[in-house]
mmJSON file of the N, C-alpha and C atoms, coordinates in Angstrom:
{"data_MODEL":{"atom_site":{
"group_PDB":["ATOM","ATOM","ATOM","ATOM","ATOM","ATOM","ATOM","ATOM","ATOM","ATOM","ATOM","ATOM","ATOM","ATOM","ATOM","ATOM","ATOM","ATOM","ATOM","ATOM","ATOM","ATOM","ATOM","ATOM","ATOM","ATOM","ATOM","ATOM","ATOM","ATOM","ATOM","ATOM","ATOM","ATOM","ATOM","ATOM","ATOM","ATOM","ATOM","ATOM","ATOM","ATOM","ATOM","ATOM","ATOM","ATOM","ATOM","ATOM","ATOM","ATOM","ATOM","ATOM","ATOM","ATOM","ATOM","ATOM","ATOM","ATOM","ATOM","ATOM","ATOM","ATOM","ATOM","ATOM","ATOM","ATOM","ATOM","ATOM","ATOM","ATOM","ATOM","ATOM","ATOM","ATOM","ATOM","ATOM","ATOM","ATOM","ATOM","ATOM","ATOM","ATOM","ATOM","ATOM","ATOM","ATOM","ATOM","ATOM","ATOM","ATOM","ATOM","ATOM","ATOM","ATOM","ATOM","ATOM","ATOM","ATOM","ATOM","ATOM","ATOM","ATOM","ATOM","ATOM","ATOM","ATOM","ATOM","ATOM","ATOM","ATOM","ATOM","ATOM","ATOM","ATOM","ATOM","ATOM","ATOM","ATOM","ATOM","ATOM","ATOM","ATOM","ATOM","ATOM","ATOM","ATOM","ATOM","ATOM","ATOM","ATOM","ATOM","ATOM","ATOM","ATOM","ATOM","ATOM","ATOM","ATOM","ATOM","ATOM","ATOM","ATOM","ATOM","ATOM","ATOM","ATOM","ATOM","ATOM","ATOM","ATOM","ATOM","ATOM","ATOM","ATOM","ATOM","ATOM","ATOM","ATOM","ATOM","ATOM","ATOM","ATOM","ATOM","ATOM","ATOM","ATOM","ATOM","ATOM","ATOM","ATOM","ATOM","ATOM","ATOM","ATOM","ATOM","ATOM","ATOM","ATOM","ATOM","ATOM","ATOM","ATOM","ATOM","ATOM","ATOM","ATOM","ATOM","ATOM","ATOM","ATOM","ATOM","ATOM","ATOM","ATOM","ATOM","ATOM","ATOM","ATOM","ATOM","ATOM","ATOM","ATOM","ATOM","ATOM","ATOM","ATOM","ATOM","ATOM","ATOM","ATOM","ATOM","ATOM","ATOM","ATOM","ATOM","ATOM","ATOM","ATOM","ATOM","ATOM","ATOM","ATOM"],
"id":[1,2,3,4,5,6,7,8,9,10,11,12,13,14,15,16,17,18,19,20,21,22,23,24,25,26,27,28,29,30,31,32,33,34,35,36,37,38,39,40,41,42,43,44,45,46,47,48,49,50,51,52,53,54,55,56,57,58,59,60,61,62,63,64,65,66,67,68,69,70,71,72,73,74,75,76,77,78,79,80,81,82,83,84,85,86,87,88,89,90,91,92,93,94,95,96,97,98,99,100,101,102,103,104,105,106,107,108,109,110,111,112,113,114,115,116,117,118,119,120,121,122,123,124,125,126,127,128,129,130,131,132,133,134,135,136,137,138,139,140,141,142,143,144,145,146,147,148,149,150,151,152,153,154,155,156,157,158,159,160,161,162,163,164,165,166,167,168,169,170,171,172,173,174,175,176,177,178,179,180,181,182,183,184,185,186,187,188,189,190,191,192,193,194,195,196,197,198,199,200,201,202,203,204,205,206,207,208,209,210,211,212,213,214,215,216,217,218,219,220,221,222],
"type_symbol":["N","C","C","N","C","C","N","C","C","N","C","C","N","C","C","N","C","C","N","C","C","N","C","C","N","C","C","N","C","C","N","C","C","N","C","C","N","C","C","N","C","C","N","C","C","N","C","C","N","C","C","N","C","C","N","C","C","N","C","C","N","C","C","N","C","C","N","C","C","N","C","C","N","C","C","N","C","C","N","C","C","N","C","C","N","C","C","N","C","C","N","C","C","N","C","C","N","C","C","N","C","C","N","C","C","N","C","C","N","C","C","N","C","C","N","C","C","N","C","C","N","C","C","N","C","C","N","C","C","N","C","C","N","C","C","N","C","C","N","C","C","N","C","C","N","C","C","N","C","C","N","C","C","N","C","C","N","C","C","N","C","C","N","C","C","N","C","C","N","C","C","N","C","C","N","C","C","N","C","C","N","C","C","N","C","C","N","C","C","N","C","C","N","C","C","N","C","C","N","C","C","N","C","C","N","C","C","N","C","C","N","C","C","N","C","C","N","C","C","N","C","C"],
"label_atom_id":["N","CA","C","N","CA","C","N","CA","C","N","CA","C","N","CA","C","N","CA","C","N","CA","C","N","CA","C","N","CA","C","N","CA","C","N","CA","C","N","CA","C","N","CA","C","N","CA","C","N","CA","C","N","CA","C","N","CA","C","N","CA","C","N","CA","C","N","CA","C","N","CA","C","N","CA","C","N","CA","C","N","CA","C","N","CA","C","N","CA","C","N","CA","C","N","CA","C","N","CA","C","N","CA","C","N","CA","C","N","CA","C","N","CA","C","N","CA","C","N","CA","C","N","CA","C","N","CA","C","N","CA","C","N","CA","C","N","CA","C","N","CA","C","N","CA","C","N","CA","C","N","CA","C","N","CA","C","N","CA","C","N","CA","C","N","CA","C","N","CA","C","N","CA","C","N","CA","C","N","CA","C","N","CA","C","N","CA","C","N","CA","C","N","CA","C","N","CA","C","N","CA","C","N","CA","C","N","CA","C","N","CA","C","N","CA","C","N","CA","C","N","CA","C","N","CA","C","N","CA","C","N","CA","C","N","CA","C","N","CA","C","N","CA","C","N","CA","C","N","CA","C","N","CA","C","N","CA","C"],
"label_alt_id":[null,null,null,null,null,null,null,null,null,null,null,null,null,null,null,null,null,null,null,null,null,null,null,null,null,null,null,null,null,null,null,null,null,null,null,null,null,null,null,null,null,null,null,null,null,null,null,null,null,null,null,null,null,null,null,null,null,null,null,null,null,null,null,null,null,null,null,null,null,null,null,null,null,null,null,null,null,null,null,null,null,null,null,null,null,null,null,null,null,null,null,null,null,null,null,null,null,null,null,null,null,null,null,null,null,null,null,null,null,null,null,null,null,null,null,null,null,null,null,null,null,null,null,null,null,null,null,null,null,null,null,null,null,null,null,null,null,null,null,null,null,null,null,null,null,null,null,null,null,null,null,null,null,null,null,null,null,null,null,null,null,null,null,null,null,null,null,null,null,null,null,null,null,null,null,null,null,null,null,null,null,null,null,null,null,null,null,null,null,null,null,null,null,null,null,null,null,null,null,null,null,null,null,null,null,null,null,null,null,null,null,null,null,null,null,null,null,null,null,null,null,null],
"label_comp_id":["MET","MET","MET","PRO","PRO","PRO","THR","THR","THR","TYR","TYR","TYR","VAL","VAL","VAL","TYR","TYR","TYR","ARG","ARG","ARG","VAL","VAL","VAL","ILE","ILE","ILE","LYS","LYS","LYS","LYS","LYS","LYS","ASP","ASP","ASP","GLY","GLY","GLY","SER","SER","SER","LEU","LEU","LEU","GLY","GLY","GLY","ASP","ASP","ASP","THR","THR","THR","PHE","PHE","PHE","GLU","GLU","GLU","VAL","VAL","VAL","GLN","GLN","GLN","GLN","GLN","GLN","ARG","ARG","ARG","MET","MET","MET","ALA","ALA","ALA","ASP","ASP","ASP","ALA","ALA","ALA","PRO","PRO","PRO","LEU","LEU","LEU","ALA","ALA","ALA","LYS","LYS","LYS","HIS","HIS","HIS","PRO","PRO","PRO","GLN","GLN","GLN","THR","THR","THR","GLY","GLY","GLY","GLU","GLU","GLU","GLU","GLU","GLU","VAL","VAL","VAL","VAL","VAL","VAL","ARG","ARG","ARG","VAL","VAL","VAL","VAL","VAL","VAL","GLN","GLN","GLN","ALA","ALA","ALA","PRO","PRO","PRO","MET","MET","MET","VAL","VAL","VAL","CYS","CYS","CYS","GLY","GLY","GLY","SER","SER","SER","ALA","ALA","ALA","ARG","ARG","ARG","ASP","ASP","ASP","GLY","GLY","GLY","SER","SER","SER","ALA","ALA","ALA","LYS","LYS","LYS","GLN","GLN","GLN","GLY","GLY","GLY","GLY","GLY","GLY","SER","SER","SER","GLY","GLY","GLY","HIS","HIS","HIS","SER","SER","SER","CYS","CYS","CYS","GLY","GLY","GLY","SER","SER","SER","GLY","GLY","GLY","CYS","CYS","CYS","GLY","GLY","GLY","CYS","CYS","CYS","GLY","GLY","GLY"],
"label_asym_id":["A","A","A","A","A","A","A","A","A","A","A","A","A","A","A","A","A","A","A","A","A","A","A","A","A","A","A","A","A","A","A","A","A","A","A","A","A","A","A","A","A","A","A","A","A","A","A","A","A","A","A","A","A","A","A","A","A","A","A","A","A","A","A","A","A","A","A","A","A","A","A","A","A","A","A","A","A","A","A","A","A","A","A","A","A","A","A","A","A","A","A","A","A","A","A","A","A","A","A","A","A","A","A","A","A","A","A","A","A","A","A","A","A","A","A","A","A","A","A","A","A","A","A","A","A","A","A","A","A","A","A","A","A","A","A","A","A","A","A","A","A","A","A","A","A","A","A","A","A","A","A","A","A","A","A","A","A","A","A","A","A","A","A","A","A","A","A","A","A","A","A","A","A","A","A","A","A","A","A","A","A","A","A","A","A","A","A","A","A","A","A","A","A","A","A","A","A","A","A","A","A","A","A","A","A","A","A","A","A","A","A","A","A","A","A","A","A","A","A","A","A","A"],
"label_entity_id":["1","1","1","1","1","1","1","1","1","1","1","1","1","1","1","1","1","1","1","1","1","1","1","1","1","1","1","1","1","1","1","1","1","1","1","1","1","1","1","1","1","1","1","1","1","1","1","1","1","1","1","1","1","1","1","1","1","1","1","1","1","1","1","1","1","1","1","1","1","1","1","1","1","1","1","1","1","1","1","1","1","1","1","1","1","1","1","1","1","1","1","1","1","1","1","1","1","1","1","1","1","1","1","1","1","1","1","1","1","1","1","1","1","1","1","1","1","1","1","1","1","1","1","1","1","1","1","1","1","1","1","1","1","1","1","1","1","1","1","1","1","1","1","1","1","1","1","1","1","1","1","1","1","1","1","1","1","1","1","1","1","1","1","1","1","1","1","1","1","1","1","1","1","1","1","1","1","1","1","1","1","1","1","1","1","1","1","1","1","1","1","1","1","1","1","1","1","1","1","1","1","1","1","1","1","1","1","1","1","1","1","1","1","1","1","1","1","1","1","1","1","1"],
"label_seq_id":[1,1,1,2,2,2,3,3,3,4,4,4,5,5,5,6,6,6,7,7,7,8,8,8,9,9,9,10,10,10,11,11,11,12,12,12,13,13,13,14,14,14,15,15,15,16,16,16,17,17,17,18,18,18,19,19,19,20,20,20,21,21,21,22,22,22,23,23,23,24,24,24,25,25,25,26,26,26,27,27,27,28,28,28,29,29,29,30,30,30,31,31,31,32,32,32,33,33,33,34,34,34,35,35,35,36,36,36,37,37,37,38,38,38,39,39,39,40,40,40,41,41,41,42,42,42,43,43,43,44,44,44,45,45,45,46,46,46,47,47,47,48,48,48,49,49,49,50,50,50,51,51,51,52,52,52,53,53,53,54,54,54,55,55,55,56,56,56,57,57,57,58,58,58,59,59,59,60,60,60,61,61,61,62,62,62,63,63,63,64,64,64,65,65,65,66,66,66,67,67,67,68,68,68,69,69,69,70,70,70,71,71,71,72,72,72,73,73,73,74,74,74],
"pdbx_PDB_ins_code":[null,null,null,null,null,null,null,null,null,null,null,null,null,null,null,null,null,null,null,null,null,null,null,null,null,null,null,null,null,null,null,null,null,null,null,null,null,null,null,null,null,null,null,null,null,null,null,null,null,null,null,null,null,null,null,null,null,null,null,null,null,null,null,null,null,null,null,null,null,null,null,null,null,null,null,null,null,null,null,null,null,null,null,null,null,null,null,null,null,null,null,null,null,null,null,null,null,null,null,null,null,null,null,null,null,null,null,null,null,null,null,null,null,null,null,null,null,null,null,null,null,null,null,null,null,null,null,null,null,null,null,null,null,null,null,null,null,null,null,null,null,null,null,null,null,null,null,null,null,null,null,null,null,null,null,null,null,null,null,null,null,null,null,null,null,null,null,null,null,null,null,null,null,null,null,null,null,null,null,null,null,null,null,null,null,null,null,null,null,null,null,null,null,null,null,null,null,null,null,null,null,null,null,null,null,null,null,null,null,null,null,null,null,null,null,null,null,null,null,null,null,null],
"Cartn_x":[6.927,7.162,6.112,5.595,4.588,5.201,4.363,4.75,4.117,4.938,4.458,4.544,3.592,3.556,4.06,4.949,5.498,5.231,5.183,4.995,6.098,6.685,7.74,7.136,7.837,7.458,8.441,7.927,8.786,9.274,10.281,10.871,9.869,8.84,7.832,6.724,6.842,5.869,4.756,4.659,3.619,4.027,3.055,3.305,3.738,4.71,5.228,4.815,5.687,5.424,5.297,4.621,4.512,5.372,5.803,6.567,6.322,6.632,6.428,7.761,7.805,8.995,8.561,9.238,8.986,9.875,9.235,9.949,9.362,10.188,9.654,8.783,7.816,6.936,7.723,8.821,9.626,10.541,10.715,11.573,10.933,11.759,11.271,10.848,9.818,9.425,10.575,10.619,11.635,11.402,12.47,12.386,12.853,13.678,14.243,14.054,13.899,13.793,15.111,15.064,16.289,17.275,16.776,17.67,17.943,16.923,17.082,17.402,17.099,17.336,16.274,15.227,14.143,13.373,12.782,11.979,10.711,10.293,9.099,8.235,6.972,6.049,5.398,5.09,4.406,2.911,2.302,0.88,0.12,-0.851,-1.654,-2.717,-2.756,-3.719,-4.439,-5.693,-6.46,-5.909,-5.821,-5.338,-6.353,-5.867,-6.766,-7.239,-8.524,-9.105,-10.003,-9.78,-10.536,-10.722,-11.291,-11.514,-10.207,-10.287,-9.068,-8.876,-9.884,-9.749,-8.97,-7.947,-7.119,-7.816,-8.849,-9.508,-10.594,-10.766,-11.752,-13.139,-13.305,-14.644,-15.068,-14.189,-14.542,-15.468,-16.454,-17.418,-17.492,-17.745,-17.919,-19.402,-19.896,-21.293,-22.271,-21.808,-22.708,-23.226,-22.657,-23.181,-22.47,-21.469,-20.725,-19.768,-19.359,-18.46,-17.183,-16.731,-15.423,-14.785,-13.658,-13.073,-12.32,-12.068,-11.412,-9.911,-9.329,-7.895,-7.123,-7.797,-7.119,-6.764,-7.397,-7.054,-7.823,-8.765,-9.499,-10.684,-11.228,-12.327,-13.678,-13.76,-15.068,-15.001],
"Cartn_y":[6.895,6.769,5.834,6.173,5.309,4.001,2.99,1.696,1.579,1.284,1.129,-0.332,-0.763,-2.129,-2.121,-3.05,-3.202,-4.609,-4.758,-6.069,-6.287,-7.477,-7.856,-8.092,-7.633,-7.925,-8.97,-10.156,-11.239,-10.943,-11.687,-11.469,-11.654,-12.504,-12.71,-11.656,-10.692,-9.606,-9.856,-11.069,-11.364,-10.797,-10.721,-10.166,-11.256,-10.936,-11.883,-11.517,-11.823,-11.614,-10.131,-9.87,-8.505,-8.389,-7.179,-6.916,-5.482,-5.187,-3.846,-3.189,-1.873,-1.088,0.198,0.545,1.835,2.863,3.935,5.008,6.336,7.375,8.718,9.053,9.92,10.32,11.027,11.681,12.415,11.498,10.236,9.303,8.899,8.699,8.205,6.746,6.317,4.904,3.999,2.802,1.841,1.388,1.089,0.516,-0.937,-1.291,-2.637,-3.15,-4.456,-5.089,-4.882,-4.477,-4.17,-5.346,-6.583,-7.732,-8.453,-8.622,-9.455,-8.663,-7.359,-6.542,-6.696,-7.481,-7.651,-6.339,-6.14,-4.95,-5.01,-3.838,-3.774,-2.57,-2.643,-1.503,-1.311,-0.06,0.222,-0.018,-0.685,-1.002,0.159,0.704,1.811,1.232,1.751,1.298,2.491,2.273,3.315,3.489,4.726,4.926,4.419,3.97,3.53,4.773,5.008,6.148,5.595,6.045,5.51,6.602,6.253,7.205,7.743,8.859,9.492,9.375,8.98,8.911,7.664,7.834,6.698,5.831,6.368,5.589,4.677,4.634,3.753,4.338,5.621,6.197,6.812,6.908,7.523,6.607,7.162,6.418,7.072,6.271,6.829,6.854,8.01,8.153,7.819,7.728,7.439,6.01,5.13,3.782,2.796,3.251,2.346,1.474,1.945,1.206,0.806,-0.379,-0.838,-1.591,-1.123,-1.722,-3.007,-3.333,-4.584,-4.558,-3.404,-3.356,-2.952,-2.763,-2.386,-0.919,-0.07,1.346,2.141,1.536,2.232,3.028,2.668,3.467,3.057,2.036,1.669,1.001],
"Cartn_z":[6.851,5.429,4.841,3.681,3.062,2.555,2.504,1.938,0.565,-0.441,-1.812,-2.226,-3.043,-3.552,-4.985,-5.289,-6.636,-7.132,-8.456,-9.079,-10.099,-10.07,-11.003,-12.383,-13.412,-14.798,-15.31,-15.644,-16.124,-17.536,-17.97,-19.298,-20.429,-20.23,-21.269,-21.23,-20.315,-20.214,-19.22,-18.693,-17.706,-16.34,-15.455,-14.124,-13.16,-12.334,-11.351,-9.946,-9.0,-7.576,-7.235,-6.113,-5.594,-4.343,-4.035,-2.82,-2.396,-1.152,-0.597,-0.287,-0.453,-0.153,0.542,1.632,2.267,1.585,1.087,0.4,0.815,0.708,0.9,-0.307,-0.111,-1.209,-2.314,-1.951,-2.921,-3.743,-3.31,-4.04,-5.366,-6.364,-7.654,-7.505,-8.259,-8.211,-8.656,-8.085,-8.485,-9.92,-10.641,-11.98,-11.967,-10.963,-10.839,-9.419,-9.28,-7.968,-7.221,-5.952,-5.214,-5.094,-5.009,-4.871,-6.188,-7.027,-8.225,-9.483,-9.483,-10.668,-11.742,-11.461,-12.434,-12.584,-13.751,-14.005,-13.155,-12.626,-11.782,-12.16,-11.755,-11.863,-10.499,-10.172,-8.912,-9.109,-8.135,-8.164,-7.533,-8.244,-7.715,-6.794,-5.583,-4.594,-3.991,-3.615,-2.944,-1.537,-1.054,0.316,1.325,2.476,3.538,4.285,4.268,4.969,6.059,7.266,8.388,9.437,10.56,11.625,12.181,12.877,13.359,14.865,15.599,17.054,17.451,18.262,18.677,19.729,20.363,21.406,20.86,19.513,18.909,18.847,19.198,19.227,17.905,16.924,15.638,14.859,14.244,13.435,12.069,11.044,9.709,9.384,9.043,8.652,9.757,10.989,12.096,12.084,11.241,11.122,12.022,12.784,13.632,12.828,11.672,10.783,11.491,11.231,11.695,10.552,10.071,8.881,9.169,10.427,10.76,10.578,10.25,10.03,11.272,12.369,13.596,13.673,12.839,12.821,13.861,14.532,15.575,15.066,13.914,13.365,13.936,14.678,15.15,16.421],
"occupancy":[1.0,1.0,1.0,1.0,1.0,1.0,1.0,1.0,1.0,1.0,1.0,1.0,1.0,1.0,1.0,1.0,1.0,1.0,1.0,1.0,1.0,1.0,1.0,1.0,1.0,1.0,1.0,1.0,1.0,1.0,1.0,1.0,1.0,1.0,1.0,1.0,1.0,1.0,1.0,1.0,1.0,1.0,1.0,1.0,1.0,1.0,1.0,1.0,1.0,1.0,1.0,1.0,1.0,1.0,1.0,1.0,1.0,1.0,1.0,1.0,1.0,1.0,1.0,1.0,1.0,1.0,1.0,1.0,1.0,1.0,1.0,1.0,1.0,1.0,1.0,1.0,1.0,1.0,1.0,1.0,1.0,1.0,1.0,1.0,1.0,1.0,1.0,1.0,1.0,1.0,1.0,1.0,1.0,1.0,1.0,1.0,1.0,1.0,1.0,1.0,1.0,1.0,1.0,1.0,1.0,1.0,1.0,1.0,1.0,1.0,1.0,1.0,1.0,1.0,1.0,1.0,1.0,1.0,1.0,1.0,1.0,1.0,1.0,1.0,1.0,1.0,1.0,1.0,1.0,1.0,1.0,1.0,1.0,1.0,1.0,1.0,1.0,1.0,1.0,1.0,1.0,1.0,1.0,1.0,1.0,1.0,1.0,1.0,1.0,1.0,1.0,1.0,1.0,1.0,1.0,1.0,1.0,1.0,1.0,1.0,1.0,1.0,1.0,1.0,1.0,1.0,1.0,1.0,1.0,1.0,1.0,1.0,1.0,1.0,1.0,1.0,1.0,1.0,1.0,1.0,1.0,1.0,1.0,1.0,1.0,1.0,1.0,1.0,1.0,1.0,1.0,1.0,1.0,1.0,1.0,1.0,1.0,1.0,1.0,1.0,1.0,1.0,1.0,1.0,1.0,1.0,1.0,1.0,1.0,1.0,1.0,1.0,1.0,1.0,1.0,1.0,1.0,1.0,1.0,1.0,1.0,1.0],
"B_iso_or_equiv":[0.0,0.0,0.0,0.0,0.0,0.0,0.0,0.0,0.0,0.0,0.0,0.0,0.0,0.0,0.0,0.0,0.0,0.0,0.0,0.0,0.0,0.0,0.0,0.0,0.0,0.0,0.0,0.0,0.0,0.0,0.0,0.0,0.0,0.0,0.0,0.0,0.0,0.0,0.0,0.0,0.0,0.0,0.0,0.0,0.0,0.0,0.0,0.0,0.0,0.0,0.0,0.0,0.0,0.0,0.0,0.0,0.0,0.0,0.0,0.0,0.0,0.0,0.0,0.0,0.0,0.0,0.0,0.0,0.0,0.0,0.0,0.0,0.0,0.0,0.0,0.0,0.0,0.0,0.0,0.0,0.0,0.0,0.0,0.0,0.0,0.0,0.0,0.0,0.0,0.0,0.0,0.0,0.0,0.0,0.0,0.0,0.0,0.0,0.0,0.0,0.0,0.0,0.0,0.0,0.0,0.0,0.0,0.0,0.0,0.0,0.0,0.0,0.0,0.0,0.0,0.0,0.0,0.0,0.0,0.0,0.0,0.0,0.0,0.0,0.0,0.0,0.0,0.0,0.0,0.0,0.0,0.0,0.0,0.0,0.0,0.0,0.0,0.0,0.0,0.0,0.0,0.0,0.0,0.0,0.0,0.0,0.0,0.0,0.0,0.0,0.0,0.0,0.0,0.0,0.0,0.0,0.0,0.0,0.0,0.0,0.0,0.0,0.0,0.0,0.0,0.0,0.0,0.0,0.0,0.0,0.0,0.0,0.0,0.0,0.0,0.0,0.0,0.0,0.0,0.0,0.0,0.0,0.0,0.0,0.0,0.0,0.0,0.0,0.0,0.0,0.0,0.0,0.0,0.0,0.0,0.0,0.0,0.0,0.0,0.0,0.0,0.0,0.0,0.0,0.0,0.0,0.0,0.0,0.0,0.0,0.0,0.0,0.0,0.0,0.0,0.0,0.0,0.0,0.0,0.0,0.0,0.0],
"pdbx_formal_charge":[null,null,null,null,null,null,null,null,null,null,null,null,null,null,null,null,null,null,null,null,null,null,null,null,null,null,null,null,null,null,null,null,null,null,null,null,null,null,null,null,null,null,null,null,null,null,null,null,null,null,null,null,null,null,null,null,null,null,null,null,null,null,null,null,null,null,null,null,null,null,null,null,null,null,null,null,null,null,null,null,null,null,null,null,null,null,null,null,null,null,null,null,null,null,null,null,null,null,null,null,null,null,null,null,null,null,null,null,null,null,null,null,null,null,null,null,null,null,null,null,null,null,null,null,null,null,null,null,null,null,null,null,null,null,null,null,null,null,null,null,null,null,null,null,null,null,null,null,null,null,null,null,null,null,null,null,null,null,null,null,null,null,null,null,null,null,null,null,null,null,null,null,null,null,null,null,null,null,null,null,null,null,null,null,null,null,null,null,null,null,null,null,null,null,null,null,null,null,null,null,null,null,null,null,null,null,null,null,null,null,null,null,null,null,null,null,null,null,null,null,null,null],
"auth_seq_id":[1,1,1,2,2,2,3,3,3,4,4,4,5,5,5,6,6,6,7,7,7,8,8,8,9,9,9,10,10,10,11,11,11,12,12,12,13,13,13,14,14,14,15,15,15,16,16,16,17,17,17,18,18,18,19,19,19,20,20,20,21,21,21,22,22,22,23,23,23,24,24,24,25,25,25,26,26,26,27,27,27,28,28,28,29,29,29,30,30,30,31,31,31,32,32,32,33,33,33,34,34,34,35,35,35,36,36,36,37,37,37,38,38,38,39,39,39,40,40,40,41,41,41,42,42,42,43,43,43,44,44,44,45,45,45,46,46,46,47,47,47,48,48,48,49,49,49,50,50,50,51,51,51,52,52,52,53,53,53,54,54,54,55,55,55,56,56,56,57,57,57,58,58,58,59,59,59,60,60,60,61,61,61,62,62,62,63,63,63,64,64,64,65,65,65,66,66,66,67,67,67,68,68,68,69,69,69,70,70,70,71,71,71,72,72,72,73,73,73,74,74,74],
"auth_comp_id":["MET","MET","MET","PRO","PRO","PRO","THR","THR","THR","TYR","TYR","TYR","VAL","VAL","VAL","TYR","TYR","TYR","ARG","ARG","ARG","VAL","VAL","VAL","ILE","ILE","ILE","LYS","LYS","LYS","LYS","LYS","LYS","ASP","ASP","ASP","GLY","GLY","GLY","SER","SER","SER","LEU","LEU","LEU","GLY","GLY","GLY","ASP","ASP","ASP","THR","THR","THR","PHE","PHE","PHE","GLU","GLU","GLU","VAL","VAL","VAL","GLN","GLN","GLN","GLN","GLN","GLN","ARG","ARG","ARG","MET","MET","MET","ALA","ALA","ALA","ASP","ASP","ASP","ALA","ALA","ALA","PRO","PRO","PRO","LEU","LEU","LEU","ALA","ALA","ALA","LYS","LYS","LYS","HIS","HIS","HIS","PRO","PRO","PRO","GLN","GLN","GLN","THR","THR","THR","GLY","GLY","GLY","GLU","GLU","GLU","GLU","GLU","GLU","VAL","VAL","VAL","VAL","VAL","VAL","ARG","ARG","ARG","VAL","VAL","VAL","VAL","VAL","VAL","GLN","GLN","GLN","ALA","ALA","ALA","PRO","PRO","PRO","MET","MET","MET","VAL","VAL","VAL","CYS","CYS","CYS","GLY","GLY","GLY","SER","SER","SER","ALA","ALA","ALA","ARG","ARG","ARG","ASP","ASP","ASP","GLY","GLY","GLY","SER","SER","SER","ALA","ALA","ALA","LYS","LYS","LYS","GLN","GLN","GLN","GLY","GLY","GLY","GLY","GLY","GLY","SER","SER","SER","GLY","GLY","GLY","HIS","HIS","HIS","SER","SER","SER","CYS","CYS","CYS","GLY","GLY","GLY","SER","SER","SER","GLY","GLY","GLY","CYS","CYS","CYS","GLY","GLY","GLY","CYS","CYS","CYS","GLY","GLY","GLY"],
"auth_asym_id":["A","A","A","A","A","A","A","A","A","A","A","A","A","A","A","A","A","A","A","A","A","A","A","A","A","A","A","A","A","A","A","A","A","A","A","A","A","A","A","A","A","A","A","A","A","A","A","A","A","A","A","A","A","A","A","A","A","A","A","A","A","A","A","A","A","A","A","A","A","A","A","A","A","A","A","A","A","A","A","A","A","A","A","A","A","A","A","A","A","A","A","A","A","A","A","A","A","A","A","A","A","A","A","A","A","A","A","A","A","A","A","A","A","A","A","A","A","A","A","A","A","A","A","A","A","A","A","A","A","A","A","A","A","A","A","A","A","A","A","A","A","A","A","A","A","A","A","A","A","A","A","A","A","A","A","A","A","A","A","A","A","A","A","A","A","A","A","A","A","A","A","A","A","A","A","A","A","A","A","A","A","A","A","A","A","A","A","A","A","A","A","A","A","A","A","A","A","A","A","A","A","A","A","A","A","A","A","A","A","A","A","A","A","A","A","A","A","A","A","A","A","A"],
"auth_atom_id":["N","CA","C","N","CA","C","N","CA","C","N","CA","C","N","CA","C","N","CA","C","N","CA","C","N","CA","C","N","CA","C","N","CA","C","N","CA","C","N","CA","C","N","CA","C","N","CA","C","N","CA","C","N","CA","C","N","CA","C","N","CA","C","N","CA","C","N","CA","C","N","CA","C","N","CA","C","N","CA","C","N","CA","C","N","CA","C","N","CA","C","N","CA","C","N","CA","C","N","CA","C","N","CA","C","N","CA","C","N","CA","C","N","CA","C","N","CA","C","N","CA","C","N","CA","C","N","CA","C","N","CA","C","N","CA","C","N","CA","C","N","CA","C","N","CA","C","N","CA","C","N","CA","C","N","CA","C","N","CA","C","N","CA","C","N","CA","C","N","CA","C","N","CA","C","N","CA","C","N","CA","C","N","CA","C","N","CA","C","N","CA","C","N","CA","C","N","CA","C","N","CA","C","N","CA","C","N","CA","C","N","CA","C","N","CA","C","N","CA","C","N","CA","C","N","CA","C","N","CA","C","N","CA","C","N","CA","C","N","CA","C","N","CA","C","N","CA","C","N","CA","C","N","CA","C","N","CA","C"],
"pdbx_PDB_model_num":[1,1,1,1,1,1,1,1,1,1,1,1,1,1,1,1,1,1,1,1,1,1,1,1,1,1,1,1,1,1,1,1,1,1,1,1,1,1,1,1,1,1,1,1,1,1,1,1,1,1,1,1,1,1,1,1,1,1,1,1,1,1,1,1,1,1,1,1,1,1,1,1,1,1,1,1,1,1,1,1,1,1,1,1,1,1,1,1,1,1,1,1,1,1,1,1,1,1,1,1,1,1,1,1,1,1,1,1,1,1,1,1,1,1,1,1,1,1,1,1,1,1,1,1,1,1,1,1,1,1,1,1,1,1,1,1,1,1,1,1,1,1,1,1,1,1,1,1,1,1,1,1,1,1,1,1,1,1,1,1,1,1,1,1,1,1,1,1,1,1,1,1,1,1,1,1,1,1,1,1,1,1,1,1,1,1,1,1,1,1,1,1,1,1,1,1,1,1,1,1,1,1,1,1,1,1,1,1,1,1,1,1,1,1,1,1,1,1,1,1,1,1]
}}}
């Protein structure tokens, strides 16, 4: 299941803390914080794209790239 990042919207309209929630892709985005009931918005993030080989032999563009996230891309 994907993990989505949400940000709390404070009563004055400013942005508050962020938190992560695992949801199915088919689930509707949250409108309220699960524990506090505060209003929230989902933060749009770029997906992590990396090599596909689990043995660490995948390279991006032949440059020996390693993203440092432990995904095995380099």
